[in-house]
C-alpha positions as CSV (number, residue, x, y, z in Angstrom):
1,M,9.0,16.1,13.4
2,A,11.0,15.5,10.5
3,G,8.1,14.7,8.3
4,R,4.2,13.7,8.2
5,V,3.3,10.4,6.2
6,V,-0.2,8.5,5.6
7,V,-0.5,5.3,6.2
8,Y,-3.5,3.9,4.3
9,G,-4.4,0.1,5.7
10,G,-2.2,1.4,9.7
11,R,-3.7,-1.5,11.2
12,G,-2.8,-4.3,9.6
13,A,0.8,-6.4,10.0
14,L,3.0,-4.6,7.6
15,G,1.2,-0.9,8.5
16,N,1.7,-0.9,12.0
17,A,5.2,-2.1,11.2
18,C,4.7,1.4,9.1
19,V,3.8,3.2,11.2
20,Q,5.9,2.6,13.3
21,H,9.2,2.4,12.0
22,F,8.4,6.8,11.6
23,K,7.1,7.3,14.4
24,K,10.2,5.8,15.8
25,N,11.9,7.8,13.4
26,N,10.5,10.9,15.0
27,W,7.5,11.6,11.7
28,W,4.6,12.5,12.1
29,V,2.1,9.5,11.1
30,L,-1.7,9.9,10.2
31,S,-3.5,6.0,10.3
32,I,-6.1,4.9,7.7
33,D,-8.6,1.5,8.7
34,M,-10.7,0.2,10.6
35,V,-9.5,-0.2,13.1
36,A,-7.3,3.2,15.2
37,N,-3.7,2.3,15.7
38,E,-3.0,3.9,19.2
39,S,0.2,4.2,18.2
40,A,-0.4,7.5,15.2
41,D,-1.2,10.5,15.8
42,A,-4.2,10.3,14.1
43,N,-6.8,8.3,12.7
44,V,-8.8,7.8,10.4
45,L,-12.1,5.3,10.5
46,V,-13.1,3.9,7.7
47,E,-16.5,2.5,7.4
48,R,-16.7,-1.4,6.2
49,D,-20.5,-1.0,4.0
50,A,-20.2,2.3,2.6
51,T,-19.8,2.6,-1.0
52,W,-16.8,3.1,-2.8
53,V,-17.6,6.8,-3.5
54,D,-18.9,7.5,0.2
55,Q,-15.9,6.1,1.3
56,E,-13.6,8.1,-1.0
57,Q,-15.6,11.3,0.2
58,H,-15.6,10.2,3.8
59,V,-12.2,9.8,4.0
60,L,-11.0,12.9,2.3
61,T,-13.3,14.7,4.9
62,Q,-11.3,13.5,8.2
63,V,-8.3,13.6,5.9
64,G,-8.7,17.5,5.6
65,S,-9.8,17.8,8.8
66,A,-6.7,16.0,10.4
67,L,-4.0,17.8,8.1
68,S,-5.7,21.5,8.4
69,D,-3.3,23.3,6.1
70,S,-0.7,20.6,6.5
71,K,0.7,18.7,3.8
72,V,2.4,15.3,3.9
73,D,5.2,13.7,2.6
74,A,3.6,9.9,1.5
75,V,1.2,8.6,1.3
76,I,1.7,4.4,1.5
77,C,-1.4,2.3,1.1
78,V,-0.4,-1.2,2.6
79,A,-4.1,-2.0,3.0
80,G,-4.8,-5.3,1.5
81,G,-6.2,-8.6,1.6
82,W,-6.0,-12.2,-0.2
83,A,-8.5,-14.8,-1.8
84,G,-8.4,-18.0,-3.2
85,G,-11.2,-19.8,-5.9
86,N,-10.7,-19.7,-9.2
87,A,-14.1,-19.3,-11.6
88,S,-16.2,-22.1,-10.5
89,K,-17.3,-21.2,-7.1
90,D,-18.2,-17.6,-5.5
91,L,-15.8,-15.8,-8.9
92,A,-17.7,-12.3,-8.2
93,K,-17.0,-12.9,-3.8
94,N,-14.4,-13.0,-4.0
95,S,-13.5,-10.6,-6.4
96,D,-14.9,-8.4,-4.7
97,L,-13.7,-8.6,-1.6
98,M,-10.2,-8.6,-3.4
99,W,-11.3,-5.0,-5.0
100,R,-13.1,-3.5,-1.8
101,Q,-9.0,-4.1,-0.5
102,S,-6.3,-4.1,-3.3
103,V,-8.8,-1.4,-5.5
104,W,-10.2,1.0,-3.4
105,T,-7.7,1.8,-1.1
106,S,-5.3,2.9,-3.5
107,S,-8.0,4.3,-5.4
108,I,-8.5,6.8,-2.9
109,S,-4.1,6.7,-1.2
110,A,-4.1,8.2,-4.9
111,A,-7.3,11.3,-4.2
112,I,-5.3,11.7,-0.6
113,G,-2.2,12.5,-2.6
114,A,-3.8,14.5,-5.1
115,T,-4.6,17.1,-2.5
116,H,-2.5,16.7,0.2
117,L,0.7,16.0,-0.8
118,K,3.5,18.0,-1.1
119,P,5.9,18.7,-4.8
120,G,8.3,15.9,-5.1
121,G,6.4,13.4,-2.4
122,V,5.7,9.8,-2.6
123,L,3.0,7.7,-3.5
124,S,3.4,3.5,-2.9
125,L,0.8,1.4,-3.6
126,T,0.7,-2.4,-3.8
127,G,0.5,-4.9,-5.8
128,A,2.2,-8.2,-6.2
129,K,4.5,-10.7,-7.5
130,P,2.1,-13.4,-8.8
131,A,-0.7,-10.4,-10.7
132,L,2.6,-9.8,-13.3
133,S,1.5,-13.1,-14.3
134,A,-2.2,-15.9,-14.5
135,T,-3.1,-16.9,-11.1
136,P,-6.3,-19.4,-12.0
137,G,-5.9,-19.7,-8.2
138,M,-6.6,-17.2,-6.8
139,I,-8.8,-15.0,-10.1
140,G,-10.0,-12.5,-7.9
141,Y,-7.4,-11.4,-6.3
142,G,-4.5,-11.3,-9.5
143,M,-7.3,-9.5,-10.8
144,A,-7.2,-6.3,-8.2
145,K,-3.9,-6.3,-8.4
146,A,-3.2,-6.3,-11.3
147,A,-5.7,-3.1,-11.8
148,V,-2.9,-1.4,-8.5
149,H,0.3,-1.9,-11.6
150,Q,-2.0,-0.3,-14.2
151,L,-3.3,2.7,-11.7
152,T,0.5,3.3,-10.7
153,K,1.0,3.4,-14.1
154,S,-1.0,5.7,-14.7
155,L,-0.5,8.1,-12.3
156,A,2.5,8.0,-12.7
157,G,1.6,9.2,-16.4
158,K,1.3,13.0,-17.1
159,D,-1.1,15.1,-17.0
160,S,-2.7,12.4,-13.6
161,G,-3.4,14.6,-11.2
162,L,-0.9,14.7,-8.9
163,P,1.4,17.0,-7.6
164,E,4.5,17.7,-9.3
165,N,7.6,15.9,-9.2
166,S,5.7,12.3,-7.3
167,L,7.2,9.8,-7.2
168,V,4.1,7.4,-7.6
169,V,5.9,3.5,-7.4
170,A,4.2,0.2,-5.8
171,I,6.2,-2.2,-4.2
172,L,5.0,-6.3,-5.8
173,P,5.8,-8.7,-2.8
174,V,5.5,-12.5,-3.0
175,T,5.1,-13.7,0.6
176,L,5.3,-11.1,3.1
177,D,6.7,-12.5,6.3
178,T,3.8,-11.9,9.3
179,P,3.0,-13.2,12.7
180,M,-0.1,-14.6,10.5
181,N,1.8,-16.1,7.3
182,R,3.6,-18.1,10.1
183,K,0.6,-19.2,11.4
184,W,-1.2,-20.8,8.1
185,M,2.1,-21.8,6.4
186,P,4.6,-22.8,9.6
187,K,6.5,-25.5,7.3
188,A,7.2,-22.6,4.8
189,D,10.9,-21.8,4.5
190,F,11.1,-18.6,5.8
191,T,14.1,-17.1,4.7
192,T,12.1,-16.6,1.3
193,W,9.6,-14.6,3.2
194,T,10.1,-10.5,3.1
195,P,10.8,-8.8,6.2
196,L,7.8,-6.4,7.5
197,E,11.3,-4.0,8.4
198,F,13.0,-4.0,4.7
199,V,9.4,-2.9,3.7
200,A,8.6,-0.4,6.8
201,D,13.0,1.1,5.8
202,L,12.3,0.8,1.9
203,F,9.5,3.5,2.3
204,L,11.3,5.7,4.8
205,K,13.9,6.1,2.2
206,W,11.5,6.9,-0.7
207,T,10.1,9.3,2.1
208,K,13.6,11.2,3.0
209,G,14.6,11.1,-1.3
210,D,17.0,8.3,-0.5
211,E,17.5,5.6,-3.4
212,R,14.6,6.6,-4.9
213,P,13.6,4.5,-8.5
214,A,12.2,5.8,-11.0
215,N,8.9,6.7,-11.3
216,G,5.8,4.4,-11.6
217,S,8.5,1.1,-10.9
218,L,7.1,-1.7,-10.4
219,L,9.2,-2.9,-8.0
220,Q,9.4,-7.2,-6.7
221,L,10.9,-7.8,-3.6
222,I,12.3,-11.0,-4.7
223,T,13.7,-12.5,-0.5
224,Q,16.7,-15.3,-1.1
225,E,18.7,-16.6,2.3
226,S,17.2,-13.6,4.3
227,V,18.1,-11.0,1.6
228,T,15.7,-8.9,0.1
229,K,16.5,-7.7,-3.6
230,L,14.0,-5.2,-5.7
231,V,13.7,-5.9,-9.2
232,P,12.0,-4.1,-11.5
233,A,8.9,-5.7,-12.6
234,A,9.8,-6.1,-17.2
235,E,8.0,-3.2,-19.1
């Protein structure tokens, strides 16, 4: 066994790609989601209607049971979702959903990392390139992803509670090449969408200690003509 990794959001399109890729490379994988990933070695199921505090406690308890005394090499949070909308309708409703899907999951992933990550391990969160600037047509989404960016910077700082020499990074996709995105945007230019396999392999490299970015990096995933580049967001 090459090592151990936790994938938060392991049944989503990107999460499943990560589970499959790590398993293919002989890693032990724990998936956290509302539905089990049968390919994972262990699963923690999240209670959809639990409070933030209760969700964190439940996940931490279950992860502790699954790992026993073992530490993990990486905690990868790829949970999230998207909702549009501006201030004229359902702003609180959409913002609440985005906060639950992106900020709750990211903060719980940080708590997992603080307890179970090896020194020098990786914590990767998922932000979004559009949230680097104004998002008037998707305000709740922009707020939540901007919060993930701030969380990434805070966790990379001194005394954040993470183990020594941890790497904290956030990926900032534009559009991921998922079946659902292809369904809803069938006429889009797919050569500008980032393949899931590229992202999964990125996580594997970082977890193995290869091509690691600077701690606290917000890495935009820019894909043009089916070639993806990592572009650090300006400070």
